[in-house]
N, C-alpha and C positions, 0 to 999 in steps of 0.2 A: 607486440605488446604482451605483457605477462598478465594473466588473469589473477585477481586477488581472491583468495579463498578465505572466507570468514568462518570462524568456528566459535559458536556461542552456545551456551547451555544454561538452563535454570538448575540451581542446586537447592534441594530442600533441606530442612533441618535434620531430617532422618537419613540423609545421605543419598537420596535418589537424585539422579542426574537425567535431565530431559534435554536432549539436543534440540537446538533451534535451527531451522532452515532459513538462514539470513537472506540468502539469495531470493527466496520466494517473496520477500518484501519488495523486490525490485521488478519482478516479472509482471507481464500484463495480466489483467483479470482473466480467470479461466471461465469455461462454459458454465459451471455451477454458479459462480459469482455473478456472471452476466444474467443468468436466469433469475436469480434473487433480486438483482437490481431492476429488472424489467417490471417488477411489481410496485416500485416506488412511484408515487404521484408527486407532481409539482417539482419546484426547485429542490435540490438536495444540498445540505451542508455536511461535509465530512470533517468532523473535529478529530484531530490527531491523524490527519490523512497520510502522514509519512511522505513517500515520494510521489504521491498523487495517482497511483495506479487505478484506484477505484473511481476517482474523480474523472480521470481520462476515459474510462469505460462509459461512464454516464454521459459525458460530453460527446463521445463518439456516437451515442444513440440519438443525439439531437436535443437532449434535455439540458437545462441549466444546472450547473453544479459549482460549488465553491469548496475548496479545501483549506483547512487551517492547521498549522503545526508550529510548535515553538522551536523545533530543531532547525538550526540554520542549514545543516547539510541536507535534511529531508526537503526543506523548502527549495533549496537549490536544485535538487533532483526533479522536483515537481515543475519548477520553472523550465528546466531542460526538456521536459515532456510537453511543454506548452500549456500546462494547466496551472 
């Protein structure tokens, strides 16, 4: 199977180009994100959850979480993660 490499960037009006790490959108939550999430109390709703990586991290800690996203492809990825 061939890996798909996505190249995306933000382009400002003044010509500045900021590359975006699209694959980070799909990776599991990292240690810093997990530490921030540990401080959340009660059920969590992630609006614009994308592929559900943060919702998955919250659920893995035993807490209730729900993700909402209008993108069909993001919702499909979240479903594949089981969230």
